[in-house]
N, C-alpha and C positions, 0 to 999 in steps of 0.2 A: 487606378486609385490604390494606394498602399493599404495593406491589411493593417488594422489597428494593432498596436503592440500589446502583447499579453504578458502578464506577470504570473510566473509559476512558482509556488512555494512548496518545497519538499520539507517535511518535518524530519529532523534528525534527533535521535535519542540513543543513549548508550546501548550497545549490543544489538544494533539494527542489522538486518540482513542487507548487506550493501547492494546486492544485485536487484533487490526490490526497488531500490532507489536509482542506481546508476543505469540499469537497463532502460527504464522509462525516460530518465533524464536525457540519455543519448538520443532517443527518438524525438522527444518533445523539444529538444534544443533545435531541431530542424523544422519546427513549425514555420519559422520565418518571423522576424520582428518579435521575438520573444526573449524575455529575461528570466533566468532561473536563479532563485535563491535557495540555499540550504539553511533552514531556520532551526535554531536550537535555543535553549535557555540562555546560554552564554556563547561567546566566540571561542571557547576552548575546544581543542580537537576532540572528536567523538569517536570512541572505540566502536568498531564493527565486528561482526561475527567472523570476518575473514582475516583477523589478526593484523589489520592495518586501520589507520584512522582516517576520518573525513573531516575537513575543516569547514565549519559553518561560515556562511557569508553574511549572516544577519541573525539578530536575536528576535525574540518575540516582540520586544518593544519596537524594533525597527520595522516590523511588518504587521501593521494593524489591519490590513486588507490585502486580498490577492484575487486574481481572476480564476486561477486554477490552484486548488489545494490538493496535494497528493501525500498520502500517509503510507509509508512502507511498513513492513512487519519485521518479525524476528523475535528471538527469545526475550529481547528487552521490552516487548510490548506490555507485558504484565506489570512491571514497575511503572511504566509510563501511564497505564490506565489508572494507577493510584496516585498520580501526581496532579494536584489541583491546578497548578500553573499551566501544565500542558493541556489539560481538558478545557480550561478557560480560554486559552488561545485558539484552540480548535473551534470552539463555539463562536468566538468573535469573528474569525476570518470566514468561517463557513456561512455566516449570516448574509454576507454580501458576495460571496464567490459565485462565478458563473457555473463552475464545475467543482464538485466535492468528490474526491476520488481516493482510491486506496489500492494497494497491492498486497496480496498474501494476507497475513494476520493483521495488517494495518486496518482492515475493516473492523476488527474487534475494538481497536482504539477509537475509531469513528463512532462505533456503536456505544462505547462507554461514555462518550461525550454527548450521547443522546441524539446523534445525527443520522441514525439509520432506523429509528423506530418507524415501522410501517413501510420500510423499503426492502426490496429484494437486493441481495448482495452475494458476491462470490467471496471466497476465502481459501486459504490452504486446506486441502482435503482433510487433514488430520484435526483441524480446529473449526471446520465449517459449522458444525451443529451448535457450537457455542454462541453463535450470533443470535440464536433464538432466546438466550437468556436476557437479551437487551431489547426484545421486541422486533428484531429484524427477521427477514425471511431468507434462510440459507438457500442458495441455488448452486447446483453442481455444474457450473459452466466456467469456461476459461475467462470470459469477459461478460459482465452483466451491466446493462444500462437500465436505470429506473429513474425517470425524469432527469434531474441534473446530478444524480449520484451514479458514478461509474466505478466498477471494481474489477480487479483482476484476481485470478486464482493464485496458486503458489508460485512465488519467485519468478521463474522464466515466463510465466503468463503475463508479467508486467510489460514485456515487449509487445505482445499481442494487444494488451490493453491500450498501450500508448499509440499504437498504429490505428486502432479503432477510434480512439479519441481524436487523433490527428484527422482522420476522415470526417468525423463529425464537425470539426472546427474549420478545416481548410479544404475539405472535399476529398473524394476518393482518389482522384488523379494525383493529388499532392501526396497522399498517404502511400500510394503505390511507388511514387518517385523516392520517398524516404526509404521504403522497404528495399528497393533496388540499390540505393546508395549505400545501405548498410549490409548488402548481400545477405539479407535475412531469408535464408532458404533452408530451414531446419531439416536435417537428416540424421537423427540421433543413431549412434551405433548399437544401442540396445532398446528394446521395447519394454522399458521398465519405469516409465514416467508417471504412472498412476497406480493407485492401490488395486485397481481392477486387473491390471496387466502384470504387475510385479509378482515374482514368485513368493511363496509363503515365507521362505527363509529371509529374503530381503525385507519383506514387510515387517517381520518380527524384529529384525535387527534395527529397523528405523524406530519402531515403537519403543524398544529398549533404550535407544539413544535419547529419545525425548524424555523418557522417565528419568534417565540419569541426569540430564541437564536441567530439566524443569519438572521435578517430581510434584505430583498432585496438581498439575496445571489446570485441569478441567475444574476441579473443586475451587481453586483459587479464583478462576474467572467467574464461576457461579457466585462465589461469595462477594466479589466486587460488584456484580450486577445487583445483588440483593442490597448491598450498602447504598448504591447509587439510587435505588428506588426511594430511599428515605428522604 
């Protein structure tokens, strides 16, 4: 008996971190009998943080529901959190979705839409604690399942997230097959992938970069959370 077709909707917004989206999309495209849409407000090309664009396959109006909703992160998350159309679409499709998911700071966008209140969630380490502004419970894990909410940590954790979700949907054997087919066998050349293991100079350099490109980000997110409570 054939597996039922699954529809997967990835949200696209300006200045998205493309690997938050393309990593999981590559994995989830191998679920079998699955259709992926990249959904944005319009069909215009969307700028990413990697200095290339992604082309939406659908608009909000085209996708009133989905089986799997996935929200990536990036510096563009904060403006998206303040966009009523984006928040309304997220609430609409999440209401019927089998799985409501995110990667990196995409969980903040889900939280801003009111979709993580009372849920545990992962996030990029530098933004994780901001989830609490919206009533979510931050968890320092690479992949977090809480009922039908599934979240991945920062950027590359999206691949782990997608494999874990694949196992939940199609079984562990299929997930292992996908992992092998992608030769996902990480062996990073440096042990600097978390704030606990990075040296002090690298950590300081990262924090300075965030402050340069997103000054006052924590207070911005806090203010958004306060406004959305009204």
